[in-house]
N, C-alpha and C positions, 0 to 999 in steps of 0.2 A: 605600631604607631597610628592613635586614634582607630584601633581594632582593623589596622591592614598591615597586610607583611610589608617589612622595609622593602624587599627586592620588588614588589610591586609597585610600589611608590617610587622607587627608583628609576626602573623600567618607564614608566608614564612620564616622568619629570627630563630624563635623558631625550626620549624620542621627541617632546614637547621644544625643548632646546636644540637639538640636532635640527629640526625643521627649519629653523629659523636662520642656520649657518649657511652662506653663501657657498654654492658648489665648488667654486676655485681653491676653498680653504681645505689645505691638508690635513686630514684628521687619521686615527688609527686607534687601533683597541688591544690594549694588553689586558688580559684576565688572569686572577688568581684564585684558586680553590674551588674550581668549578667543575672538576672532571674526577677528582680522586679525594676520598675521605679522609682526613687527618694528614695528608702531605702537602710538606714544605716545598717540594718541587714541582706542584702544580700550577705552575706559569706558562702562559701560552700567548703569541701573539697571533690573537684573532682576526683582526683586520689589519694589515699593513697600511702604514702611513701614504697618503696619496689623495689627490682630489678627489670630489665626488662620491665620498665612502659613508656619508650619513646614513643613508638606507641600510647598508651593510651593517654597520655598526647597529643600529636599532634592531634588526633582525636578529642579530647575533646577541646583543643583550636580551632580547627577547626570549631566545631560546636557553639562556643560561639557568643553571640551579648552583645554588653554594652551598659546600658541605662543610666548610668548617674553619679551615686554618687560614690564618691570613699572612702568608709572605711579602707584605708591602715592599718592604725594604727591597729585596731581591727583585720584585717587580720593577720597581720605579729604576733599580739599576739597568734591567735589561731593556726596559723603553729609553731610557738614554741612550743606550749602547745603538739602538734600533736607529734612533735619533742623529746619530753620529755627533752626540754631543762635545766631543772634541774637537771638532773639525769646523761645527756651524753653530747658531745661533738654535735653542732648542729649548720648548717648554713641554712640561709634563703637568698635567690637571689628574690628581688621584682624588678618587671618589672612594670614602671608606666608612663604613660601619662599625669597624672594629680596630682595636690596636694591634700592633705587630705581635704575631705569636709564635715567631720562628726565630727566636732568641739572634735578633739581627737589631740594628740602630740605626733607625731612620735620622736622627740628628747627626751622627757620624757620616753618614752616607751624604745629607746634604752639604756638609761642610767639604766633603772629597768631591761633590760633583760641580759644586761652585769653585773649587781650586782648579781641577781639571778642564772644566769646559771653557768654551770661547764665550760663551754666555748662556749658561743652562739656567731654567726657572724651574721650580715645582710649585703649584699651587694645589693646597690641600683643601677638599670640601670635606668635613666630617658631619655624617648625618647619624644622627641620634646617639652620639657621644655625649658624656658627659663631660664636665669641666676638666675634669682629672685626666679623661682618657684623651680628650683632646691635646691638651698640653703635650701629650708623649708622641704626638704627630704633628703637631705646629710648627716644630723645630724644623722639620724638613722642608718647610715652605720658608720659613725666616731665614735659614742658613743658605737658602739660594735666591733670595730677594724675592721672594712670592708671598702670597698671601695665604693664611689659613682661614677659612669661612666656614662658620658654624651652621648646619641645617637640622630644623628640628623637627620637620613636619613636610608633607609635600608642597605648600606654598614655599616655602623657604628654602626646600631643595631646588627649585626651578629658579628662584632669584641667585642662590649661590652659584648655580652653574651658569647662569649669565653672565654674573658678576666675574668668575673665573675665566670665561671665553672671552667677554671684552678687554681684560687687561693683558691678554695674550696676545702673541703675534698670529698671522696667519698660517704658521709652519708648526701649531700645536696639536696635541693629540690627547686623548685621555687614557686614564688607566682603570 
């Protein structure tokens, strides 16, 4: 985008937003497609949700490489599990520059998590997605009462992340 790698832009935007989040906010980071080329099983809880983790999340994001597959549905399912969404209010912010590529249905997952959770919400930030691509992941947010926010460049990604953080509760975290 504008001659820069999406990953580089995303790292900068994430760091900028995380630097302004109060230390008592519980945040964690679940990543996918960052260790094994072409694997739908490559999902990892990189930073467990806890207070004061913004620096660790920034450091982890700065060290990541992305290798292709986008198992975003399973990553959100695992994030909801880590947050014990069937027992307590939970919010996930999914940042993605691609659509689901591992034969899963984010729309169905949204409906499932909404039905099974105490108060589960997913906000989705689509970074550099076409309108058609965005529609395939927006339903995850819509089916959980969350927001789909489109970001086309560095400035709009920062604003999208700020919006997603501002509409969540203090016990939220990103994927």
